[in-house]
Backbone as CSV, one residue per row, in Angstrom:
resi,resn,N_x,N_y,N_z,CA_x,CA_y,CA_z,C_x,C_y,C_z
1,UNK,10.810,18.518,28.458,10.318,19.327,27.348,11.459,19.625,26.375
2,UNK,11.094,19.918,25.123,12.118,20.224,24.124,12.989,21.392,24.569
3,UNK,12.341,22.384,25.219,13.117,23.558,25.628,14.157,23.231,26.699
4,UNK,13.977,22.090,27.376,14.932,21.691,28.417,16.122,20.927,27.852
5,UNK,16.034,20.536,26.578,17.139,19.826,25.925,18.153,20.859,25.451
6,UNK,19.448,20.603,25.653,20.459,21.545,25.144,20.216,21.848,23.672
7,UNK,20.399,23.091,23.303,20.075,23.539,21.949,20.705,22.646,20.877
8,UNK,21.950,22.269,21.068,22.661,21.494,20.045,22.104,20.083,19.885
9,UNK,21.297,19.624,20.873,20.754,18.269,20.830,19.290,18.228,20.401
10,UNK,18.693,19.385,20.152,17.292,19.414,19.729,17.178,18.897,18.298
11,UNK,16.072,18.202,17.988,15.940,17.583,16.664,16.191,18.519,15.488
12,UNK,15.573,19.706,15.503,15.736,20.612,14.358,17.183,21.060,14.197
13,UNK,17.826,21.335,15.336,19.217,21.773,15.279,20.126,20.649,14.801
14,UNK,19.816,19.411,15.185,20.611,18.275,14.740,20.448,18.031,13.244
15,UNK,19.248,18.300,12.716,19.049,18.189,11.269,19.981,19.152,10.539
16,UNK,20.034,20.377,11.031,20.872,21.389,10.395,22.349,21.032,10.474
17,UNK,22.743,20.419,11.582,24.159,20.143,11.802,24.606,18.818,11.194
18,UNK,23.751,17.765,11.332,24.177,16.426,10.935,23.364,15.806,9.796
19,UNK,22.247,16.449,9.446,21.397,15.886,8.401,20.221,15.123,8.988
20,UNK,19.130,15.038,8.219,17.898,14.437,8.721,18.057,12.949,9.009
21,UNK,18.982,12.283,8.289,19.161,10.849,8.493,19.762,10.515,9.854
22,UNK,20.278,11.517,10.574,20.881,11.271,11.884,19.838,11.137,12.999
23,UNK,18.577,11.487,12.697,17.537,11.486,13.731,16.909,10.107,13.908
24,UNK,16.494,9.828,15.131,15.756,8.603,15.409,14.316,8.763,14.918
25,UNK,13.575,7.651,14.893,12.179,7.716,14.462,11.360,8.656,15.346
26,UNK,11.581,8.586,16.652,10.813,9.445,17.564,11.170,10.916,17.369
27,UNK,12.422,11.203,17.041,12.824,12.595,16.805,12.203,13.124,15.514
28,UNK,12.175,12.294,14.484,11.523,12.708,13.238,10.046,12.995,13.480
29,UNK,9.412,12.124,14.255,7.996,12.305,14.565,7.773,13.558,15.387
30,UNK,8.707,13.880,16.273,8.603,15.091,17.093,8.602,16.345,16.225
31,UNK,9.384,16.307,15.151,9.424,17.469,14.250,8.086,17.647,13.550
32,UNK,7.474,16.534,13.137,6.173,16.602,12.473,5.103,17.115,13.445
33,UNK,5.124,16.607,14.679,4.113,17.007,15.673,4.302,18.447,16.138
34,UNK,5.545,18.904,16.195,5.928,20.278,16.554,5.837,20.578,18.038
35,UNK,4.765,20.189,18.701,4.626,20.542,20.114,3.792,19.490,20.834
36,UNK,3.927,19.472,22.143,3.150,18.556,22.958,1.980,19.266,23.622
37,UNK,1.622,18.823,24.810,0.539,19.428,25.578,1.071,19.807,26.957
38,UNK,0.204,20.310,27.791,0.641,20.641,29.150,1.043,19.399,29.923
39,UNK,0.382,18.288,29.613,0.657,17.049,30.341,1.776,16.219,29.712
40,UNK,1.968,16.343,28.403,2.942,15.503,27.705,3.833,16.345,26.811
41,UNK,5.115,16.026,26.852,6.032,16.685,25.921,5.845,16.089,24.532
42,UNK,6.339,16.773,23.535,6.242,16.258,22.170,7.021,14.951,22.037
43,UNK,8.095,14.834,22.821,8.869,13.595,22.800,8.047,12.438,23.352
44,UNK,7.324,12.680,24.431,6.483,11.632,25.020,5.371,11.226,24.058
45,UNK,4.765,12.208,23.385,3.724,11.900,22.408,4.276,11.037,21.279
46,UNK,5.458,11.387,20.816,6.089,10.632,19.733,6.347,9.194,20.149
47,UNK,6.882,9.025,21.337,7.176,7.680,21.829,5.900,6.870,22.027
48,UNK,4.821,7.529,22.437,3.556,6.824,22.640,2.987,6.338,21.303
49,UNK,3.103,7.158,20.274,2.624,6.750,18.948,3.438,5.575,18.425
50,UNK,4.763,5.658,18.572,5.626,4.575,18.105,5.352,3.298,18.889
51,UNK,5.109,3.433,20.188,4.764,2.270,21.010,3.457,1.640,20.556
52,UNK,2.504,2.474,20.134,1.201,1.973,19.701,1.318,1.183,18.396
53,UNK,2.089,1.687,17.439,2.186,0.992,16.149,3.119,-0.211,16.213
54,UNK,4.073,-0.187,17.163,4.943,-1.342,17.362,6.165,-1.377,16.476
55,UNK,6.002,-1.040,15.231,7.118,-1.073,14.281,6.906,0.047,13.277
56,UNK,7.992,0.668,12.851,7.881,1.817,11.959,7.149,1.468,10.672
57,UNK,7.255,0.214,10.222,6.579,-0.192,8.988,5.060,-0.164,9.129
58,UNK,4.574,-0.215,10.369,3.126,-0.209,10.600,2.513,1.187,10.510
59,UNK,3.352,2.198,10.314,2.821,3.560,10.179,1.893,3.674,8.982
60,UNK,2.103,2.816,7.985,1.260,2.880,6.786,-0.190,2.552,7.102
61,UNK,-0.436,1.897,8.245,-1.797,1.499,8.613,-2.444,2.448,9.623
62,UNK,-1.764,3.552,9.942,-2.336,4.506,10.894,-3.644,5.087,10.368
63,UNK,-4.608,5.206,11.245,-5.885,5.808,10.877,-6.169,6.993,11.789
64,UNK,-7.101,7.795,11.367,-7.493,8.959,12.152,-7.980,8.543,13.533
65,UNK,-8.804,7.514,13.585,-9.365,7.082,14.869,-8.298,6.529,15.807
66,UNK,-7.329,5.811,15.261,-6.246,5.298,16.103,-5.475,6.434,16.753
67,UNK,-5.173,7.442,15.960,-4.415,8.574,16.495,-5.226,9.360,17.515
68,UNK,-6.506,9.530,17.256,-7.351,10.290,18.176,-7.540,9.576,19.506
69,UNK,-7.231,8.284,19.553,-7.359,7.544,20.811,-6.228,7.874,21.778
70,UNK,-5.195,8.558,21.290,-4.066,8.947,22.141,-4.336,10.315,22.757
71,UNK,-4.287,10.380,24.051,-4.517,11.656,24.737,-3.409,12.636,24.358
72,UNK,-3.804,13.786,23.872,-2.831,14.781,23.434,-2.783,14.919,21.924
73,UNK,-3.433,13.977,21.209,-3.526,14.062,19.752,-4.941,14.466,19.380
74,UNK,-5.081,15.670,18.859,-6.381,16.146,18.397,-6.506,15.989,16.897
75,UNK,-7.580,16.535,16.361,-7.839,16.378,14.932,-6.728,16.983,14.069
76,UNK,-6.206,18.137,14.472,-5.191,18.799,13.646,-3.939,17.943,13.531
77,UNK,-3.416,17.499,14.675,-2.209,16.666,14.651,-2.471,15.342,13.930
78,UNK,-3.619,14.736,14.174,-3.943,13.455,13.549,-4.010,13.593,12.034
79,UNK,-4.655,14.643,11.555,-4.781,14.856,10.109,-3.409,15.132,9.492
80,UNK,-2.582,15.902,10.187,-1.237,16.172,9.676,-0.434,14.880,9.548
81,UNK,-0.549,14.011,10.550,0.220,12.763,10.533,-0.236,11.818,9.425
82,UNK,-1.552,11.620,9.290,-2.010,10.697,8.248,-1.753,11.286,6.859
83,UNK,-1.673,12.606,6.772,-1.335,13.235,5.488,0.122,12.962,5.125
84,UNK,1.009,13.033,6.121,2.420,12.715,5.882,2.572,11.260,5.458
85,UNK,1.826,10.357,6.133,1.880,8.935,5.800,1.386,8.699,4.368
86,UNK,0.277,9.338,4.005,-0.274,9.169,2.659,0.678,9.714,1.598
87,UNK,1.299,10.850,1.884,2.267,11.415,0.939,3.439,10.463,0.746
88,UNK,3.898,9.843,1.845,4.997,8.878,1.755,4.606,7.682,0.900
89,UNK,3.353,7.210,1.068,2.872,6.091,0.262,2.903,6.440,-1.224
90,UNK,2.476,7.664,-1.536,2.417,8.071,-2.942,3.810,8.216,-3.549
91,UNK,4.748,8.715,-2.748,6.129,8.822,-3.224,6.679,7.439,-3.506
92,UNK,6.426,6.505,-2.581,6.905,5.135,-2.740,6.248,4.477,-3.948
93,UNK,4.947,4.704,-4.096,4.231,4.121,-5.235,4.753,4.684,-6.551
94,UNK,5.086,5.979,-6.539,5.619,6.604,-7.742,6.949,5.975,-8.135
95,UNK,7.796,5.704,-7.138,9.065,5.041,-7.418,8.847,3.632,-7.937
96,UNK,7.836,2.961,-7.356,7.514,1.611,-7.806,7.202,1.580,-9.291
97,UNK,6.398,2.544,-9.718,5.973,2.548,-11.110,7.161,2.741,-12.053
98,UNK,8.176,3.442,-11.576,9.333,3.677,-12.418,10.283,2.480,-12.441
99,UNK,10.314,1.718,-11.373,11.355,0.724,-11.203,10.919,-0.720,-11.407
100,UNK,9.662,-1.039,-11.135,9.262,-2.439,-11.105,9.051,-3.002,-12.499
101,UNK,9.780,-4.068,-12.767,9.576,-4.830,-13.992,9.112,-6.229,-13.602
102,UNK,8.069,-6.697,-14.233,7.500,-7.997,-13.915,8.034,-9.041,-14.889
103,UNK,8.766,-10.000,-14.353,9.296,-11.086,-15.177,8.605,-12.416,-14.916
104,UNK,7.869,-12.507,-13.812,7.243,-13.776,-13.458,6.093,-13.524,-12.474
105,UNK,5.281,-14.551,-12.272,4.196,-14.464,-11.293,4.757,-14.276,-9.887
106,UNK,5.902,-14.903,-9.627,6.530,-14.757,-8.307,6.930,-13.315,-8.051
107,UNK,7.356,-12.604,-9.091,7.679,-11.180,-8.942,6.469,-10.408,-8.430
108,UNK,5.315,-10.683,-9.012,4.087,-10.000,-8.598,3.819,-10.274,-7.128
109,UNK,3.934,-11.528,-6.726,3.698,-11.907,-5.338,4.668,-11.180,-4.407
110,UNK,5.938,-11.189,-4.745,6.949,-10.571,-3.873,6.778,-9.057,-3.765
111,UNK,6.457,-8.410,-4.882,6.352,-6.952,-4.877,5.056,-6.446,-4.233
112,UNK,3.978,-7.234,-4.355,2.674,-6.688,-3.991,1.941,-7.434,-2.876
113,UNK,2.537,-8.463,-2.303,1.842,-9.224,-1.262,1.507,-8.368,-0.045
114,UNK,2.342,-7.353,0.239,2.090,-6.518,1.424,0.817,-5.679,1.297
115,UNK,0.317,-5.514,0.076,-0.939,-4.783,-0.097,-2.090,-5.488,0.617
116,UNK,-1.943,-6.798,0.813,-3.034,-7.594,1.354,-2.773,-8.060,2.784
117,UNK,-1.679,-7.577,3.359,-1.298,-8.024,4.696,-2.380,-7.673,5.718
118,UNK,-2.870,-8.684,6.417,-3.867,-8.527,7.494,-5.201,-7.967,7.017
119,UNK,-5.462,-7.999,5.717,-6.746,-7.510,5.213,-7.819,-8.567,5.432
120,UNK,-8.970,-8.141,5.915,-10.064,-9.060,6.247,-11.137,-9.091,5.175
121,UNK,-10.920,-8.382,4.088,-11.877,-8.388,2.989,-11.113,-8.502,1.683
122,UNK,-11.836,-8.896,0.635,-11.184,-9.058,-0.652,-10.900,-7.703,-1.301
123,UNK,-9.687,-7.579,-1.826,-9.291,-6.405,-2.588,-8.910,-6.869,-3.989
124,UNK,-9.309,-6.103,-4.972,-9.004,-6.457,-6.360,-8.199,-5.323,-6.993
125,UNK,-6.962,-5.635,-7.366,-6.072,-4.668,-8.010,-5.793,-5.093,-9.449
126,UNK,-5.471,-4.104,-10.266,-4.924,-4.390,-11.593,-3.579,-3.681,-11.733
127,UNK,-2.622,-4.407,-12.280,-1.352,-3.809,-12.678,-1.396,-3.597,-14.182
128,UNK,-1.081,-2.386,-14.599,-1.076,-2.060,-16.019,0.373,-1.927,-16.475
129,UNK,0.750,-2.720,-17.468,2.135,-2.833,-17.898,2.326,-2.248,-19.297
130,UNK,3.543,-1.728,-19.535,3.868,-1.298,-20.893,4.408,-2.492,-21.680
131,UNK,4.867,-2.254,-22.895,5.279,-3.376,-23.747,6.612,-3.990,-23.344
132,UNK,7.271,-3.409,-22.319,8.504,-3.991,-21.781,8.272,-4.615,-20.404
133,UNK,7.005,-4.746,-20.040,6.603,-5.368,-18.772,6.955,-4.551,-17.532
134,UNK,7.085,-3.233,-17.696,7.219,-2.353,-16.544,5.824,-1.912,-16.094
135,UNK,5.637,-1.837,-14.780,4.349,-1.408,-14.238,4.229,0.109,-14.404
136,UNK,3.225,0.531,-15.154,3.020,1.967,-15.348,1.865,2.502,-14.508
137,UNK,1.048,1.598,-13.984,-0.078,2.020,-13.128,-0.523,0.842,-12.271
138,UNK,-0.863,1.140,-11.018,-1.480,0.146,-10.138,-2.785,0.724,-9.628
139,UNK,-3.849,-0.029,-9.778,-5.168,0.523,-9.472,-5.969,-0.439,-8.602
140,UNK,-6.462,0.064,-7.480,-7.412,-0.694,-6.668,-8.793,-0.464,-7.264
141,UNK,-9.396,-1.525,-7.793,-10.672,-1.386,-8.482,-11.863,-1.748,-7.609
142,UNK,-11.625,-2.560,-6.596,-12.758,-2.916,-5.748,-12.298,-3.409,-4.388
143,UNK,-13.068,-3.048,-3.364,-12.877,-3.549,-2.020,-14.182,-4.221,-1.624
144,UNK,-14.153,-5.532,-1.411,-15.383,-6.278,-1.222,-15.639,-6.709,0.202
145,UNK,-16.483,-7.722,0.347,-16.791,-8.282,1.654,-15.696,-9.277,2.023
146,UNK,-15.879,-10.014,3.098,-14.843,-10.927,3.576,-14.527,-12.012,2.562
147,UNK,-15.498,-12.371,1.713,-15.239,-13.474,0.772,-15.743,-13.191,-0.642
148,UNK,-15.962,-11.915,-0.959,-16.502,-11.634,-2.297,-16.113,-10.233,-2.740
149,UNK,-15.666,-10.140,-3.965,-15.453,-8.836,-4.584,-16.181,-8.836,-5.916
150,UNK,-16.681,-7.676,-6.296,-17.438,-7.573,-7.542,-16.765,-6.508,-8.409
151,UNK,-16.224,-6.939,-9.507,-15.538,-6.035,-10.418,-16.153,-6.200,-11.789
152,UNK,-16.391,-5.090,-12.471,-16.922,-5.167,-13.831,-15.752,-5.078,-14.808
153,UNK,-15.721,-5.927,-15.825,-14.637,-5.860,-16.819,-14.447,-4.464,-17.397
154,UNK,-15.525,-3.709,-17.475,-15.444,-2.352,-18.014,-14.403,-1.522,-17.254
155,UNK,-14.378,-1.660,-15.922,-13.439,-0.885,-15.115,-12.004,-1.332,-15.365
156,UNK,-11.814,-2.634,-15.536,-10.475,-3.174,-15.792,-9.888,-2.577,-17.063
157,UNK,-10.678,-2.538,-18.130,-10.153,-2.096,-19.425,-10.204,-0.581,-19.588
158,UNK,-11.103,0.076,-18.876,-11.139,1.540,-18.934,-9.801,2.114,-18.478
159,UNK,-9.289,1.584,-17.378,-8.009,2.076,-16.859,-6.835,1.667,-17.738
160,UNK,-6.994,0.557,-18.452,-5.947,0.162,-19.399,-5.836,1.189,-20.525
161,UNK,-6.982,1.650,-21.022,-6.973,2.679,-22.075,-6.373,3.983,-21.554
162,UNK,-6.767,4.362,-20.326,-6.301,5.633,-19.761,-4.791,5.649,-19.552
163,UNK,-4.219,4.494,-19.245,-2.781,4.425,-18.988,-1.989,3.943,-20.208
164,UNK,-2.685,3.716,-21.329,-2.047,3.218,-22.563,-1.272,1.929,-22.303
165,UNK,-1.899,1.026,-21.564,-1.239,-0.226,-21.182,-1.195,-1.206,-22.349
166,UNK,-0.159,-2.040,-22.331,-0.031,-3.106,-23.330,-0.467,-4.460,-22.783
167,UNK,-0.585,-4.546,-21.453,-1.004,-5.788,-20.825,-1.492,-5.533,-19.407
168,UNK,-2.228,-6.496,-18.864,-2.841,-6.343,-17.545,-2.568,-7.584,-16.708
169,UNK,-2.225,-7.365,-15.446,-2.159,-8.444,-14.469,-3.151,-8.125,-13.360
170,UNK,-4.059,-9.048,-13.092,-5.042,-8.875,-12.025,-4.531,-9.557,-10.754
171,UNK,-4.796,-8.941,-9.623,-4.413,-9.524,-8.334,-5.576,-9.358,-7.367
172,UNK,-5.922,-10.420,-6.674,-6.839,-10.242,-5.542,-6.480,-11.257,-4.469
173,UNK,-7.010,-11.039,-3.293,-6.671,-11.887,-2.155,-7.850,-12.747,-1.738
174,UNK,-7.538,-13.825,-1.057,-8.530,-14.638,-0.359,-8.215,-14.548,1.129
175,UNK,-8.963,-13.742,1.880,-8.669,-13.589,3.310,-8.658,-14.905,4.078
176,UNK,-9.335,-15.916,3.567,-9.357,-17.224,4.231,-7.984,-17.897,4.200
177,UNK,-7.120,-17.458,3.275,-5.812,-18.078,3.127,-5.771,-19.160,2.066
178,UNK,-6.932,-19.661,1.646,-7.017,-20.683,0.593,-6.924,-19.992,-0.759
179,UNK,-5.843,-20.254,-1.490,-5.617,-19.528,-2.745,-6.230,-20.216,-3.960
180,UNK,-6.863,-21.356,-3.781,-7.489,-22.027,-4.918,-8.614,-21.173,-5.493
181,UNK,-8.659,-21.019,-6.811,-9.680,-20.149,-7.422,-11.082,-20.745,-7.283
182,UNK,-12.035,-19.880,-7.031,-13.433,-20.305,-6.983,-13.970,-20.425,-8.401
183,UNK,-15.149,-20.969,-8.532,-15.800,-21.050,-9.846,-15.979,-19.649,-10.409
184,UNK,-16.350,-18.705,-9.538,-16.536,-17.319,-9.983,-15.214,-16.701,-10.422
185,UNK,-14.116,-17.004,-9.718,-12.796,-16.516,-10.125,-12.452,-16.998,-11.535
186,UNK,-12.717,-18.273,-11.803,-12.414,-18.845,-13.124,-13.290,-18.227,-14.199
187,UNK,-14.579,-18.064,-13.891,-15.506,-17.487,-14.866,-15.105,-16.052,-15.210
188,UNK,-14.812,-15.274,-14.175,-14.469,-13.868,-14.385,-13.154,-13.735,-15.156
189,UNK,-12.183,-14.567,-14.811,-10.886,-14.515,-15.502,-11.048,-14.844,-16.978
190,UNK,-11.839,-15.858,-17.288,-12.070,-16.224,-18.687,-12.722,-15.076,-19.449
191,UNK,-13.680,-14.405,-18.795,-14.342,-13.268,-19.444,-13.337,-12.160,-19.737
192,UNK,-12.450,-11.891,-18.789,-11.432,-10.861,-18.990,-10.476,-11.245,-20.122
193,UNK,-10.060,-12.492,-20.129,-9.147,-12.956,-21.169,-9.782,-12.806,-22.546
194,UNK,-11.046,-13.178,-22.671,-11.744,-13.075,-23.958,-11.829,-11.628,-24.424
195,UNK,-12.159,-10.734,-23.497,-12.249,-9.313,-23.849,-10.872,-8.771,-24.213
196,UNK,-9.858,-9.161,-23.448,-8.496,-8.701,-23.716,-8.006,-9.122,-25.081
197,UNK,-8.369,-10.323,-25.495,-7.963,-10.798,-26.825,-8.611,-9.972,-27.928
198,UNK,-9.865,-9.594,-27.719,-10.571,-8.768,-28.701,-9.984,-7.359,-28.739
199,UNK,-9.679,-6.813,-27.555,-9.187,-5.436,-27.467,-7.686,-5.319,-27.713
200,UNK,-7.016,-6.471,-27.861,-5.562,-6.489,-28.041,-4.824,-5.914,-26.830
201,UNK,-5.409,-6.102,-25.656,-4.756,-5.766,-24.382,-4.854,-7.034,-23.530
202,UNK,-3.892,-7.930,-23.653,-4.033,-9.242,-23.030,-3.989,-9.219,-21.503
203,UNK,-4.744,-10.141,-20.915,-4.617,-10.415,-19.490,-3.431,-11.364,-19.346
204,UNK,-2.356,-10.886,-18.792,-1.124,-11.663,-18.711,-1.167,-12.689,-17.583
205,UNK,-1.876,-12.357,-16.524,-1.989,-13.277,-15.395,-3.084,-12.772,-14.463
206,UNK,-3.601,-13.681,-13.677,-4.499,-13.342,-12.577,-3.969,-14.111,-11.378
207,UNK,-3.594,-13.377,-10.336,-2.929,-13.982,-9.190,-3.791,-13.823,-7.950
208,UNK,-4.000,-14.929,-7.249,-4.733,-14.922,-5.982,-3.710,-15.057,-4.862
209,UNK,-3.775,-14.138,-3.903,-2.783,-14.107,-2.828,-3.428,-14.528,-1.508
210,UNK,-2.741,-15.441,-0.810,-3.173,-15.869,0.524,-2.266,-15.271,1.582
211,UNK,-2.056,-15.982,2.668,-1.235,-15.454,3.751,0.241,-15.426,3.371
212,UNK,0.740,-16.520,2.819,2.151,-16.559,2.440,2.368,-17.366,1.163
213,UNK,1.331,-17.472,0.350,1.441,-18.195,-0.913,0.521,-17.568,-1.949
214,UNK,0.560,-18.107,-3.164,-0.258,-17.516,-4.223,-0.648,-18.586,-5.231
215,UNK,-1.650,-18.249,-6.031,-2.071,-19.090,-7.156,-2.032,-18.229,-8.401
216,UNK,-1.352,-18.712,-9.432,-1.248,-17.993,-10.698,-2.030,-18.737,-11.768
217,UNK,-2.981,-18.052,-12.408,-3.713,-18.642,-13.520,-2.769,-18.963,-14.677
218,UNK,-1.770,-18.115,-14.880,-0.830,-18.336,-15.983,0.034,-19.561,-15.711
219,UNK,0.584,-19.673,-14.492,1.429,-20.804,-14.157,0.666,-22.129,-14.212
220,UNK,-0.647,-22.065,-13.958,-1.459,-23.273,-13.975,-2.176,-23.489,-15.310
221,UNK,-1.680,-22.792,-16.334,-2.179,-22.957,-17.712,-3.681,-22.692,-17.839
222,UNK,-4.176,-21.737,-17.039,-5.577,-21.326,-17.134,-5.733,-20.030,-17.913
223,UNK,-4.618,-19.486,-18.356,-4.624,-18.325,-19.257,-3.749,-18.674,-20.451
């Protein structure tokens, strides 16, 4: 139990003495959880959660149901944990918006491919860029079935107006891994390009992401 650990070695005391960066992942998690149960110490609970996710990067995929499957994690602890994870995502996303500049289709793939990692359904995102090609907004506009997403152009351009964007890059995935555009992908992209030309908010690219590769409409002279 935490109370059995020498005071100077307890996570909170070590933060005060050495700084938060000195703690291990399980110790940081112990601070968030605060306490264990009669059967499990907070340290054991922390280690069990880390063992379940396998790698610290997988914390972003934690769900309420996954956490509730661990004996000793109730609704309160589970909600607190997923709230911390969501807050971390938003902080990271906020930094992204300030720092990311898009110079090529490959940049889009490298920066955003993890959004689609292990996803079994199509997701459609838009990146909204300013006139210097910095990302000022990233928006998930639709989550579809395993092989189909339905997005209305109205939603694409509505968010462009709200963010005062100068250009738009569309991204979606093909869970099958085949990044070749479908007839519907080509039709929809052409419709967006036509509207963008009229509205003076150009579609700069539409990128389809597979498992470890991508297809760019711009690179293939389809925009």
